[in-house]
MDAnalysis code that builds the backbone (N, CA, C; Angstrom):
import MDAnalysis as mda
import numpy as np

u = mda.Universe.empty(702, n_residues=234, atom_resindex=np.repeat(np.arange(234), 3), trajectory=True)
u.add_TopologyAttr("name", ["N", "CA", "C"] * 234)
u.add_TopologyAttr("resid", np.arange(1, 235))
u.add_TopologyAttr("resname", ["MET", "ASN", "LYS", "ALA", "VAL", "LEU", "LYS", "ALA", "VAL", "LEU", "ARG", "ARG", "ASN", "LYS", "TRP", "PHE", "ALA", "GLY", "LEU", "SER", "PRO", "SER", "LEU", "ALA", "ASP", "ASN", "ILE", "LEU", "ARG", "LEU", "GLY", "ARG", "ILE", "ARG", "ASN", "ALA", "ASP", "ASN", "SER", "LEU", "ILE", "TYR", "SER", "ALA", "SER", "ASP", "SER", "ARG", "ASP", "GLY", "LEU", "ILE", "ALA", "LEU", "VAL", "SER", "GLY", "GLN", "VAL", "ARG", "LEU", "THR", "SER", "PHE", "SER", "LEU", "SER", "GLY", "ASN", "PRO", "SER", "PHE", "LEU", "LEU", "ILE", "SER", "SER", "PRO", "GLY", "SER", "TRP", "ILE", "GLY", "VAL", "THR", "SER", "ALA", "LEU", "ASP", "GLY", "ARG", "PRO", "TYR", "GLY", "TYR", "ASP", "ALA", "PHE", "ALA", "ILE", "GLY", "LYS", "ALA", "VAL", "LEU", "PHE", "HIS", "VAL", "SER", "GLN", "GLU", "ARG", "PHE", "GLU", "ALA", "LEU", "ILE", "ASN", "GLU", "SER", "ASN", "GLU", "TYR", "TYR", "SER", "ALA", "PHE", "VAL", "ARG", "MET", "VAL", "CYS", "ASP", "HIS", "LEU", "ARG", "VAL", "SER", "MET", "GLN", "ASN", "LEU", "ILE", "ILE", "LEU", "ARG", "ASN", "ARG", "ARG", "PRO", "LEU", "HIS", "ARG", "LEU", "ALA", "GLN", "GLU", "LEU", "GLN", "ARG", "LEU", "ALA", "GLU", "SER", "HIS", "GLY", "ARG", "GLN", "THR", "LYS", "LYS", "GLY", "LEU", "VAL", "ILE", "ASP", "LEU", "ARG", "LEU", "SER", "GLN", "GLU", "ASP", "LEU", "ALA", "VAL", "MET", "ILE", "GLY", "VAL", "GLY", "ARG", "GLN", "THR", "ILE", "ASN", "ARG", "LEU", "LEU", "LYS", "SER", "LEU", "GLU", "GLN", "ASP", "GLY", "ILE", "ALA", "THR", "ALA", "LYS", "TYR", "ALA", "SER", "VAL", "THR", "ILE", "HIS", "ASP", "LEU", "GLU", "ALA", "ILE", "GLU", "ARG", "LEU", "SER", "SER", "SER", "ASP", "PRO", "VAL", "GLU", "SER"])
u.atoms.positions = np.array([
    [0.842, -1.190, 0.000],
    [0.000, 0.000, 0.000],
    [0.881, 1.245, 0.000],
    [0.475, 2.260, -0.759],
    [1.199, 3.513, -0.823],
    [1.293, 4.145, 0.562],
    [2.493, 4.575, 0.939],
    [2.712, 5.117, 2.279],
    [1.876, 6.367, 2.528],
    [1.725, 7.212, 1.521],
    [0.952, 8.443, 1.685],
    [-0.515, 8.143, 1.943],
    [-1.049, 7.137, 1.243],
    [-2.448, 6.738, 1.443],
    [-2.634, 6.175, 2.842],
    [-1.711, 5.301, 3.252],
    [-1.781, 4.714, 4.589],
    [-1.727, 5.802, 5.660],
    [-0.831, 6.742, 5.504],
    [-0.689, 7.818, 6.487],
    [-1.953, 8.659, 6.556],
    [-2.579, 8.912, 5.405],
    [-3.804, 9.712, 5.377],
    [-4.924, 9.020, 6.133],
    [-5.015, 7.689, 5.980],
    [-6.054, 6.942, 6.699],
    [-5.788, 6.975, 8.197],
    [-4.548, 6.724, 8.597],
    [-4.220, 6.701, 10.018],
    [-4.397, 8.068, 10.666],
    [-4.244, 9.127, 9.898],
    [-4.400, 10.477, 10.456],
    [-5.860, 10.846, 10.702],
    [-6.782, 9.979, 10.312],
    [-8.175, 10.208, 10.702],
    [-8.320, 10.097, 12.220],
    [-7.399, 9.367, 12.811],
    [-7.382, 9.209, 14.258],
    [-6.664, 10.405, 14.884],
    [-7.320, 11.086, 15.832],
    [-6.747, 12.294, 16.424],
    [-5.426, 11.999, 17.130],
    [-5.338, 10.812, 17.729],
    [-4.087, 10.467, 18.422],
    [-2.931, 10.415, 17.439],
    [-3.100, 9.698, 16.341],
    [-2.016, 9.568, 15.364],
    [-1.722, 10.915, 14.724],
    [-2.759, 11.692, 14.434],
    [-2.562, 13.004, 13.800],
    [-1.765, 13.945, 14.690],
    [-1.811, 13.727, 16.012],
    [-1.110, 14.599, 16.929],
    [0.297, 14.143, 17.285],
    [0.755, 13.040, 16.717],
    [2.095, 12.537, 17.022],
    [3.181, 13.408, 16.394],
    [4.361, 13.353, 16.988],
    [5.502, 14.033, 16.378],
    [5.806, 13.350, 15.046],
    [6.332, 14.095, 14.067],
    [6.652, 13.483, 12.765],
    [7.586, 12.284, 12.889],
    [8.532, 12.346, 13.817],
    [9.484, 11.244, 13.942],
    [8.797, 9.966, 14.417],
    [7.898, 10.071, 15.401],
    [7.204, 8.885, 15.891],
    [6.247, 8.341, 14.837],
    [5.513, 9.225, 14.176],
    [4.587, 8.777, 13.130],
    [5.333, 8.032, 12.035],
    [6.462, 8.574, 11.622],
    [7.241, 7.926, 10.566],
    [7.806, 6.586, 11.032],
    [8.226, 6.509, 12.294],
    [8.736, 5.245, 12.823],
    [7.648, 4.179, 12.855],
    [6.454, 4.555, 13.250],
    [5.343, 3.604, 13.265],
    [5.068, 3.088, 11.857],
    [5.036, 3.996, 10.895],
    [4.794, 3.596, 9.508],
    [5.909, 2.675, 9.010],
    [7.117, 2.935, 9.434],
    [8.255, 2.125, 8.996],
    [8.217, 0.722, 9.597],
    [7.769, 0.613, 10.845],
    [7.828, -0.659, 11.559],
    [6.642, -1.575, 11.295],
    [5.533, -1.011, 10.854],
    [4.335, -1.820, 10.658],
    [4.286, -2.534, 9.319],
    [3.407, -3.521, 9.244],
    [3.216, -4.305, 8.031],
    [1.730, -4.434, 7.738],
    [1.398, -4.491, 6.459],
    [-0.004, -4.647, 6.048],
    [-0.420, -6.108, 6.162],
    [-1.593, -6.335, 6.747],
    [-2.192, -7.666, 6.832],
    [-3.599, -7.609, 6.249],
    [-4.057, -8.714, 5.725],
    [-5.413, -8.805, 5.189],
    [-6.209, -9.845, 5.971],
    [-7.476, -9.559, 6.190],
    [-8.366, -10.495, 6.870],
    [-9.697, -10.505, 6.128],
    [-10.353, -11.631, 6.132],
    [-11.615, -11.761, 5.413],
    [-12.556, -12.646, 6.220],
    [-13.530, -12.008, 6.885],
    [-14.473, -12.749, 7.724],
    [-13.744, -13.718, 8.645],
    [-12.777, -13.205, 9.359],
    [-11.954, -14.085, 10.193],
    [-11.620, -13.420, 11.522],
    [-11.292, -14.266, 12.492],
    [-10.905, -13.795, 13.809],
    [-9.492, -13.225, 13.749],
    [-9.336, -12.002, 14.214],
    [-8.019, -11.372, 14.259],
    [-7.309, -11.801, 15.526],
    [-8.010, -11.752, 16.639],
    [-7.534, -12.338, 17.889],
    [-8.717, -12.559, 18.809],
    [-8.550, -13.462, 19.765],
    [-9.614, -13.754, 20.721],
    [-9.292, -13.107, 22.060],
    [-10.270, -13.084, 22.935],
    [-10.119, -12.417, 24.231],
    [-8.976, -12.998, 25.053],
    [-8.742, -14.296, 24.930],
    [-7.729, -14.958, 25.760],
    [-6.344, -14.983, 25.125],
    [-6.207, -14.485, 23.901],
    [-4.912, -14.509, 23.227],
    [-3.903, -13.595, 23.923],
    [-2.639, -13.994, 23.854],
    [-1.566, -13.155, 24.377],
    [-1.300, -12.007, 23.415],
    [-0.667, -10.978, 23.933],
    [-0.426, -9.766, 23.148],
    [0.399, -10.052, 21.896],
    [0.100, -9.274, 20.871],
    [0.832, -9.425, 19.615],
    [0.995, -8.064, 18.952],
    [1.292, -7.045, 19.751],
    [1.531, -5.728, 19.188],
    [0.267, -4.918, 18.986],
    [0.361, -3.942, 18.090],
    [-0.731, -3.012, 17.812],
    [-1.312, -3.265, 16.438],
    [-2.608, -2.973, 16.296],
    [-3.267, -3.118, 15.004],
    [-4.102, -1.876, 14.739],
    [-3.962, -1.336, 13.545],
    [-4.813, -0.235, 13.096],
    [-5.644, -0.731, 11.922],
    [-6.902, -0.309, 11.883],
    [-7.768, -0.681, 10.771],
    [-7.580, 0.328, 9.643],
    [-7.219, -0.173, 8.471],
    [-6.992, 0.682, 7.303],
    [-8.247, 0.765, 6.449],
    [-8.894, -0.362, 6.231],
    [-10.155, -0.356, 5.488],
    [-10.991, -1.551, 5.934],
    [-12.291, -1.446, 5.723],
    [-13.196, -2.501, 6.157],
    [-13.728, -2.217, 7.547],
    [-14.183, -3.271, 8.216],
    [-14.785, -3.127, 9.542],
    [-14.296, -4.243, 10.449],
    [-14.103, -3.897, 11.711],
    [-13.716, -4.877, 12.723],
    [-14.698, -4.784, 13.883],
    [-15.221, -5.931, 14.269],
    [-16.164, -6.016, 15.382],
    [-15.413, -6.433, 16.640],
    [-15.538, -5.619, 17.688],
    [-14.934, -5.920, 18.982],
    [-16.045, -6.372, 19.924],
    [-15.902, -7.572, 20.480],
    [-16.962, -8.140, 21.302],
    [-16.382, -8.814, 22.531],
    [-17.048, -8.621, 23.664],
    [-16.733, -9.392, 24.866],
    [-18.007, -10.116, 25.291],
    [-17.844, -11.203, 26.032],
    [-18.974, -12.049, 26.392],
    [-19.046, -12.234, 27.903],
    [-20.269, -12.369, 28.397],
    [-20.478, -12.629, 29.819],
    [-20.169, -14.090, 30.120],
    [-20.189, -14.443, 31.404],
    [-19.920, -15.824, 31.800],
    [-20.949, -16.791, 31.225],
    [-22.158, -16.291, 30.942],
    [-23.202, -17.146, 30.373],
    [-23.059, -17.315, 28.868],
    [-22.089, -16.597, 28.277],
    [-21.851, -16.722, 26.844],
    [-22.573, -15.702, 25.999],
    [-23.298, -14.787, 26.637],
    [-24.007, -13.755, 25.893],
    [-23.097, -12.538, 25.686],
    [-23.222, -11.862, 24.535],
    [-22.391, -10.674, 24.308],
    [-22.745, -9.572, 25.297],
    [-21.732, -9.001, 25.935],
    [-21.962, -7.942, 26.910],
    [-21.401, -6.605, 26.441],
    [-20.668, -6.631, 25.339],
    [-20.074, -5.414, 24.793],
    [-19.898, -5.604, 23.294],
    [-20.191, -4.557, 22.542],
    [-20.033, -4.639, 21.090],
    [-19.677, -3.262, 20.560],
    [-18.620, -3.211, 19.769],
    [-18.201, -1.964, 19.147],
    [-17.721, -2.277, 17.741],
    [-18.081, -1.427, 16.802],
    [-17.607, -1.558, 15.429],
    [-16.527, -0.514, 15.205],
    [-15.303, -0.962, 14.916],
    [-14.193, -0.040, 14.676],
    [-14.230, 0.469, 13.242],
    [-13.816, 1.712, 13.073],
    [-13.786, 2.322, 11.749],
    [-12.337, 2.561, 11.325],
    [-12.081, 2.740, 10.023],
    [-10.711, 2.948, 9.543],
    [-10.009, 4.091, 10.278],
    [-8.760, 3.832, 10.651],
    [-7.977, 4.798, 11.411],
    [-7.900, 4.478, 12.889],
    [-8.791, 3.607, 13.368],
    [-8.791, 3.272, 14.799],
    [-7.738, 2.214, 15.114],
    [-7.255, 2.243, 16.361],
    [-6.219, 1.325, 16.832],
    [-6.783, 0.396, 17.888],
    [-6.334, -0.845, 17.888],
    [-6.760, -1.809, 18.897],
    [-5.534, -2.581, 19.395],
    [-5.648, -3.089, 20.625],
    [-4.594, -3.933, 21.175],
    [-3.544, -3.223, 21.997],
    [-3.636, -1.887, 22.130],
    [-2.557, -1.153, 22.792],
    [-2.432, -1.504, 24.268],
    [-3.549, -1.705, 24.965],
    [-3.473, -2.007, 26.399],
    [-2.696, -3.295, 26.651],
    [-3.011, -4.325, 25.883],
    [-2.299, -5.596, 26.029],
    [-0.833, -5.466, 25.632],
    [-0.571, -4.688, 24.606],
    [0.813, -4.493, 24.177],
    [1.643, -3.851, 25.276],
    [1.012, -2.997, 26.081],
    [1.735, -2.307, 27.143],
    [1.850, -3.129, 28.425],
    [0.753, -3.818, 28.817],
    [0.793, -4.502, 30.123],
    [1.011, -6.013, 30.031],
    [0.996, -6.575, 28.844],
    [1.303, -7.990, 28.674],
    [0.168, -8.943, 28.977],
    [-1.009, -8.431, 29.312],
    [-2.137, -9.299, 29.645],
    [-2.949, -9.614, 28.386],
    [-3.788, -10.659, 28.431],
    [-4.624, -10.994, 27.265],
    [-5.521, -9.828, 26.859],
    [-6.022, -9.877, 25.647],
    [-6.792, -8.766, 25.088],
    [-8.074, -8.476, 25.863],
    [-8.814, -9.517, 26.234],
    [-10.044, -9.312, 26.982],
    [-11.279, -9.178, 26.123],
    [-11.115, -9.129, 24.810],
    [-12.250, -9.055, 23.888],
    [-11.835, -9.647, 22.550],
    [-12.803, -10.148, 21.817],
    [-12.541, -10.701, 20.492],
    [-12.523, -9.584, 19.451],
    [-11.660, -9.717, 18.469],
    [-11.646, -8.810, 17.320],
    [-11.857, -9.641, 16.070],
    [-12.924, -9.335, 15.338],
    [-13.311, -10.140, 14.176],
    [-13.484, -9.235, 12.971],
    [-12.844, -9.583, 11.864],
    [-12.983, -8.818, 10.626],
    [-14.316, -9.146, 9.965],
    [-15.096, -8.102, 9.701],
    [-16.381, -8.277, 9.020],
    [-16.142, -8.089, 7.522],
    [-16.226, -9.163, 6.768],
    [-15.897, -9.076, 5.357],
    [-14.405, -8.871, 5.184],
    [-14.025, -8.203, 4.099],
    [-12.607, -7.974, 3.829],
    [-12.128, -6.743, 4.573],
    [-11.021, -6.893, 5.283],
    [-10.439, -5.787, 6.043],
    [-8.937, -5.750, 5.807],
    [-8.411, -4.536, 5.726],
    [-6.968, -4.331, 5.612],
    [-6.480, -3.777, 6.939],
    [-5.468, -4.429, 7.506],
    [-4.946, -4.062, 8.815],
    [-3.500, -3.610, 8.705],
    [-3.117, -2.716, 9.610],
    [-1.716, -2.297, 9.720],
    [-1.226, -2.797, 11.067],
    [-0.240, -3.700, 11.064],
    [0.179, -4.391, 12.284],
    [1.619, -4.058, 12.635],
    [1.807, -3.577, 13.875],
    [3.146, -3.387, 14.429],
    [3.376, -4.517, 15.426],
    [4.292, -5.421, 15.147],
    [4.511, -6.594, 15.995],
    [4.931, -6.190, 17.398],
    [4.742, -7.122, 18.337],
    [5.102, -6.848, 19.727],
    [6.592, -6.533, 19.869],
    [7.412, -7.287, 19.180],
    [8.856, -7.066, 19.258],
    [9.229, -5.673, 18.772],
    [8.659, -5.266, 17.654],
    [8.980, -3.942, 17.111],
    [8.382, -2.828, 17.963],
    [7.186, -3.086, 18.509],
    [6.558, -2.096, 19.384],
    [7.416, -1.853, 20.629],
    [7.895, -2.929, 21.254],
    [8.708, -2.779, 22.456],
    [10.019, -2.059, 22.153],
    [10.592, -2.368, 21.002],
    [11.828, -1.673, 20.620],
    [11.565, -0.183, 20.434],
    [10.397, 0.150, 19.898],
    [10.048, 1.549, 19.650],
    [9.868, 2.315, 20.954],
    [9.072, 1.776, 21.882],
    [8.795, 2.530, 23.112],
    [10.006, 2.586, 24.032],
    [10.979, 1.693, 23.808],
    [12.202, 1.731, 24.607],
    [13.210, 2.759, 24.086],
    [12.902, 3.339, 22.915],
    [13.822, 4.332, 22.354],
    [13.820, 5.622, 23.157],
    [12.636, 6.026, 23.647],
    [12.561, 7.293, 24.382],
    [11.300, 7.346, 25.233],
    [11.361, 8.167, 26.283],
    [10.178, 8.371, 27.124],
    [9.054, 9.033, 26.339],
    [9.421, 9.858, 25.377],
    [8.417, 10.537, 24.557],
    [7.565, 9.515, 23.810],
    [8.209, 8.516, 23.240],
    [7.476, 7.506, 22.483],
    [6.576, 6.684, 23.410],
    [7.118, 6.278, 24.553],
    [6.317, 5.511, 25.510],
    [5.110, 6.326, 25.970],
    [5.335, 7.589, 26.295],
    [4.255, 8.445, 26.785],
    [3.151, 8.610, 25.747],
    [3.531, 8.605, 24.484],
    [2.530, 8.765, 23.423],
    [1.524, 7.622, 23.441],
    [1.995, 6.407, 23.679],
    [1.083, 5.265, 23.715],
    [0.276, 5.228, 25.014],
    [0.855, 5.744, 26.084],
    [0.069, 5.888, 27.313],
    [-1.080, 6.858, 27.076],
    [-0.836, 7.916, 26.317],
    [-1.903, 8.870, 25.978],
    [-3.003, 8.191, 25.186],
    [-2.633, 7.250, 24.312],
    [-3.658, 6.526, 23.573],
    [-4.563, 5.751, 24.520],
    [-3.958, 5.075, 25.500],
    [-4.747, 4.342, 26.483],
    [-5.655, 5.293, 27.251],
    [-5.123, 6.458, 27.614],
    [-5.927, 7.455, 28.334],
    [-7.100, 7.924, 27.472],
    [-6.867, 8.112, 26.182],
    [-7.946, 8.504, 25.275],
    [-9.036, 7.440, 25.246],
    [-8.618, 6.172, 25.159],
    [-9.587, 5.072, 25.134],
    [-10.371, 5.012, 26.440],
    [-9.682, 5.211, 27.552],
    [-10.341, 5.184, 28.860],
    [-11.340, 6.324, 28.983],
    [-10.961, 7.488, 28.520],
    [-11.855, 8.645, 28.602],
    [-13.131, 8.402, 27.793],
    [-12.973, 7.870, 26.597],
    [-14.150, 7.569, 25.774],
    [-15.016, 6.507, 26.445],
    [-14.376, 5.496, 27.026],
    [-15.126, 4.435, 27.712],
    [-15.932, 4.992, 28.876],
    [-15.330, 5.892, 29.649],
    [-16.030, 6.497, 30.781],
    [-17.199, 7.355, 30.300],
    [-17.000, 8.097, 29.223],
    [-18.081, 8.912, 28.679],
    [-19.236, 8.032, 28.222],
    [-18.903, 6.916, 27.574],
    [-19.950, 6.002, 27.114],
    [-20.680, 5.368, 28.288],
    [-19.957, 5.072, 29.369],
    [-20.583, 4.492, 30.556],
    [-21.544, 5.487, 31.196],
    [-21.151, 6.747, 31.264],
    [-22.026, 7.779, 31.819],
    [-23.289, 7.906, 30.984],
    [-23.116, 7.912, 29.665],
    [-24.268, 8.002, 28.766],
    [-25.183, 6.801, 28.947],
    [-24.583, 5.622, 29.055],
    [-25.360, 4.397, 29.193],
    [-26.202, 4.417, 30.459],
    [-25.665, 4.977, 31.518],
    [-26.344, 4.963, 32.811],
    [-27.366, 6.088, 32.955],
    [-27.221, 7.170, 32.191],
    [-28.015, 8.361, 32.466],
    [-28.911, 8.850, 31.326],
    [-28.769, 8.303, 30.160],
    [-29.607, 8.775, 29.059],
    [-30.699, 7.771, 28.744],
    [-31.796, 8.272, 28.218],
    [-32.916, 7.426, 27.860],
    [-32.535, 6.537, 26.668],
    [-33.094, 5.319, 26.617],
    [-32.713, 4.382, 25.554],
    [-32.879, 4.936, 24.144],
    [-33.962, 5.688, 23.882],
    [-34.177, 6.217, 22.529],
    [-33.056, 7.158, 22.137],
    [-32.606, 7.977, 23.069],
    [-31.553, 8.929, 22.759],
    [-30.192, 8.239, 22.653],
    [-29.996, 7.168, 23.418],
    [-28.761, 6.385, 23.273],
    [-28.721, 5.722, 21.900],
    [-29.858, 5.212, 21.456],
    [-29.926, 4.590, 20.131],
    [-29.641, 5.626, 19.050],
    [-30.248, 6.808, 19.174],
    [-30.025, 7.857, 18.182],
    [-28.555, 8.259, 18.130],
    [-27.927, 8.345, 19.292],
    [-26.514, 8.717, 19.333],
    [-25.637, 7.653, 18.669],
    [-25.954, 6.386, 18.912],
    [-25.169, 5.307, 18.304],
    [-25.396, 5.266, 16.796],
    [-26.627, 5.463, 16.358],
    [-26.914, 5.482, 14.918],
    [-26.206, 6.657, 14.242],
    [-26.154, 7.789, 14.916],
    [-25.437, 8.935, 14.363],
    [-23.953, 8.629, 14.219],
    [-23.372, 7.996, 15.242],
    [-21.949, 7.640, 15.189],
    [-21.679, 6.664, 14.058],
    [-22.535, 5.649, 13.939],
    [-22.349, 4.652, 12.885],
    [-22.535, 5.270, 11.503],
    [-23.485, 6.196, 11.391],
    [-23.723, 6.853, 10.109],
    [-22.517, 7.681, 9.682],
    [-21.899, 8.371, 10.650],
    [-20.730, 9.196, 10.331],
    [-19.546, 8.342, 9.893],
    [-19.399, 7.167, 10.509],
    [-18.242, 6.319, 10.213],
    [-18.469, 5.343, 9.072],
    [-19.712, 4.877, 8.933],
    [-19.969, 3.771, 8.003],
    [-21.156, 4.000, 7.078],
    [-21.794, 5.168, 7.151],
    [-22.992, 5.406, 6.347],
    [-22.706, 5.478, 4.858],
    [-23.656, 4.971, 4.088],
    [-23.553, 5.002, 2.616],
    [-24.818, 5.658, 2.062],
    [-24.631, 6.777, 1.360],
    [-25.775, 7.535, 0.868],
    [-26.447, 6.818, -0.309],
    [-27.773, 6.678, -0.226],
    [-28.567, 6.094, -1.305],
    [-29.793, 6.979, -1.517],
    [-30.604, 6.624, -2.511],
    [-31.818, 7.395, -2.774],
    [-32.802, 7.308, -1.610],
    [-32.782, 6.192, -0.909],
    [-33.723, 5.997, 0.198],
    [-33.231, 6.607, 1.504],
    [-31.961, 6.955, 1.558],
    [-31.406, 7.525, 2.778],
    [-30.001, 7.049, 3.022],
    [-29.534, 7.252, 4.236],
    [-28.182, 6.866, 4.620],
    [-28.219, 5.449, 5.175],
    [-27.580, 4.531, 4.470],
    [-27.636, 3.119, 4.843],
    [-26.425, 2.746, 5.685],
    [-26.695, 2.136, 6.843],
    [-25.645, 1.580, 7.703],
    [-25.714, 0.069, 7.520],
    [-24.842, -0.441, 6.677],
    [-24.880, -1.855, 6.302],
    [-23.691, -2.573, 6.928],
    [-23.832, -2.900, 8.213],
    [-22.736, -3.499, 8.967],
    [-23.049, -4.898, 9.462],
    [-24.065, -5.526, 8.895],
    [-24.486, -6.846, 9.349],
    [-24.852, -6.816, 10.843],
    [-25.479, -5.722, 11.253],
    [-25.897, -5.571, 12.643],
    [-27.337, -6.035, 12.809],
    [-27.535, -7.012, 13.671],
    [-28.887, -7.465, 13.978],
    [-29.485, -6.556, 15.052],
    [-30.773, -6.728, 15.321],
    [-31.390, -5.972, 16.397],
    [-30.741, -6.324, 17.731],
    [-30.369, -7.582, 17.886],
    [-29.687, -7.999, 19.118],
    [-28.351, -7.266, 19.268],
    [-27.639, -7.070, 18.153],
    [-26.375, -6.337, 18.206],
    [-26.605, -4.901, 18.681],
    [-27.607, -4.252, 18.106],
    [-27.906, -2.876, 18.507],
    [-28.305, -2.808, 19.976],
    [-29.036, -3.821, 20.439],
    [-29.441, -3.863, 21.843],
    [-28.222, -3.919, 22.755],
    [-27.251, -4.749, 22.400],
    [-26.023, -4.851, 23.196],
    [-25.262, -3.532, 23.177],
    [-25.220, -2.878, 22.028],
    [-24.455, -1.648, 21.881],
    [-24.983, -0.524, 22.763],
    [-26.301, -0.512, 23.024],
    [-26.850, 0.575, 23.841],
    [-27.322, 0.087, 25.211],
    [-27.132, -1.207, 25.496],
    [-27.417, -1.716, 26.824],
    [-28.886, -1.908, 27.149],
    [-29.668, -2.428, 26.193],
    [-31.081, -2.707, 26.448],
    [-31.396, -4.133, 26.018],
    [-32.626, -4.571, 26.315],
    [-33.063, -5.900, 25.934],
    [-33.641, -5.933, 24.533],
    [-33.942, -7.151, 24.061],
    [-34.434, -7.341, 22.700],
    [-35.782, -6.672, 22.485],
    [-36.683, -6.787, 23.464],
    [-38.005, -6.181, 23.321],
    [-37.909, -4.665, 23.257],
    [-36.996, -4.108, 24.051],
    [-36.848, -2.648, 24.062],
    [-36.317, -2.141, 22.740],
    [-35.300, -2.798, 22.188],
    [-34.739, -2.325, 20.916],
    [-35.761, -2.464, 19.803],
    [-36.563, -3.514, 19.854],
    [-37.616, -3.686, 18.856],
    [-38.607, -2.530, 18.927],
    [-38.992, -2.147, 20.141],
    [-39.932, -1.042, 20.328],
    [-39.337, 0.279, 19.853],
    [-38.069, 0.508, 20.158],
    [-37.423, 1.754, 19.757],
    [-37.308, 1.869, 18.243],
    [-36.937, 0.782, 17.589],
    [-36.800, 0.804, 16.126],
    [-38.154, 1.000, 15.450],
    [-39.198, 0.402, 16.005],
    [-40.540, 0.601, 15.453],
    [-40.975, 2.053, 15.603],
    [-40.611, 2.663, 16.721],
    [-40.941, 4.069, 16.937],
    [-40.260, 4.955, 15.900],
    [-38.992, 4.692, 15.611],
    [-38.277, 5.467, 14.598],
    [-38.880, 5.249, 13.212],
    [-39.305, 4.022, 12.946],
    [-39.913, 3.724, 11.649],
    [-41.262, 4.424, 11.499],
    [-42.079, 4.414, 12.535],
    [-43.387, 5.059, 12.488],
    [-43.275, 6.562, 12.287],
    [-42.210, 7.146, 12.810],
    [-41.999, 8.585, 12.664],
    [-41.269, 8.940, 11.371],
    [-40.956, 7.926, 10.543],
    [-40.282, 8.168, 9.272],
    [-38.831, 8.561, 9.411],
    [-38.226, 8.238, 10.551],
    [-36.844, 8.641, 10.806],
    [-35.847, 7.595, 10.315],
    [-36.137, 6.334, 10.579],
    [-35.212, 5.258, 10.199],
    [-35.973, 3.959, 10.047],
    [-35.434, 3.083, 9.208],
    [-36.017, 1.761, 8.982],
    [-34.952, 0.711, 9.214],
    [-35.290, -0.289, 10.012],
    [-34.357, -1.376, 10.300],
    [-34.791, -2.633, 9.569],
    [-33.871, -3.198, 8.823],
    [-34.076, -4.493, 8.199],
    [-33.014, -5.438, 8.720],
    [-33.058, -6.669, 8.282],
    [-32.064, -7.631, 8.757],
    [-30.669, -7.165, 8.392],
    [-29.859, -6.951, 9.402],
    [-28.439, -6.625, 9.253],
    [-28.154, -5.223, 8.716],
    [-29.171, -4.347, 8.619],
    [-28.897, -2.984, 8.169],
    [-29.951, -2.024, 8.706],
    [-29.562, -0.749, 8.755],
    [-30.477, 0.317, 9.155],
    [-30.356, 1.430, 8.128],
    [-31.496, 1.961, 7.682],
    [-31.507, 3.091, 6.765],
    [-32.052, 4.304, 7.492],
    [-31.273, 5.364, 7.548],
    [-31.705, 6.608, 8.174],
    [-32.300, 7.506, 7.093],
    [-33.576, 7.807, 7.237],
    [-34.265, 8.657, 6.268],
    [-34.185, 10.132, 6.646],
    [-34.060, 10.407, 7.924],
    [-34.031, 11.788, 8.415],
    [-32.881, 11.932, 9.402],
    [-31.701, 12.265, 8.860],
    [-30.512, 12.372, 9.704],
    [-30.629, 13.525, 10.687],
    [-31.288, 14.603, 10.275],
    [-31.443, 15.742, 11.189],
    [-32.261, 15.349, 12.415],
    [-33.271, 14.519, 12.225],
    [-34.076, 14.051, 13.360],
    [-33.235, 13.182, 14.290],
    [-32.376, 12.335, 13.705],
    [-31.483, 11.508, 14.523],
    [-30.543, 12.402, 15.330],
    [-30.009, 13.438, 14.703],
    [-29.100, 14.352, 15.389],
    [-29.814, 15.105, 16.503],
    [-31.073, 15.486, 16.268],
    [-31.838, 16.178, 17.316],
    [-32.080, 15.251, 18.500],
    [-32.459, 14.018, 18.216],
    [-32.671, 13.048, 19.296],
    [-31.383, 12.780, 20.053],
    [-30.285, 12.733, 19.329],
    [-29.001, 12.430, 19.943],
    [-28.556, 13.508, 20.920],
    [-28.940, 14.765, 20.645],
    [-28.468, 15.870, 21.467],
    [-29.543, 16.495, 22.354],
    [-30.804, 16.029, 22.254],
    [-31.894, 16.691, 22.973],
    [-32.082, 16.191, 24.387],
    [-31.409, 15.114, 24.760],
    [-31.590, 14.543, 26.088],
    [-30.237, 14.543, 26.795],
    [-29.847, 15.680, 27.378],
    [-28.505, 15.766, 27.977],
    [-28.316, 14.809, 29.129],
    [-27.057, 14.455, 29.368],
    [-26.725, 13.559, 30.463],
    [-27.091, 14.236, 31.774],
    [-27.750, 13.488, 32.643],
    [-28.151, 14.026, 33.938],
    [-26.950, 14.069, 34.868],
    [-26.926, 15.059, 35.712],
    [-25.827, 15.171, 36.670],
    [-26.066, 14.308, 37.868],
])
């Protein structure tokens, strides 16, 4: 892959875009392109194997409860990084990463990653900042999950997915990520009956239509209003 194209994709991520030129160039030099096609990239119990950035396609991150039910679900978009926590602390990943369809990955091996962060405190600190960014986003999502109404949480998630993965068609903005209603329920922390009711409400109001494995947003402005009209309670 052309280095300029790869760099442009990775710079969609605010963390990578804010790196010093020397560190960014070193990362690009040390990494290698990998391809995945409807396959497991790593499982929750796997040992660390460096860092991975998504260049194109989609990666589903999932963790499961003791009963075997999914308890967390996130769809990564191009430019996002995964695996950094394990690369730093040496513990297993804690969640599965699965390529949905064809995906192009940029992989920095564990050996090369360790050599890089041992070069300087600046380089090590940069990856600690990435972990802090991930933690901050996780805490914000937890606050939203605990304090916002389900309809507004759904609207916020649909808005996020539309911005990252939406495809404009005559009927509206299509989010075609092979997401079932159960997947959406896990993503916003509700049950199957609740997500069914919420999606029917959006359909009746002409805002969005859910079909098997896809959602079409007919009125993005309405989704944006719902997403921002119910502020987090203090």
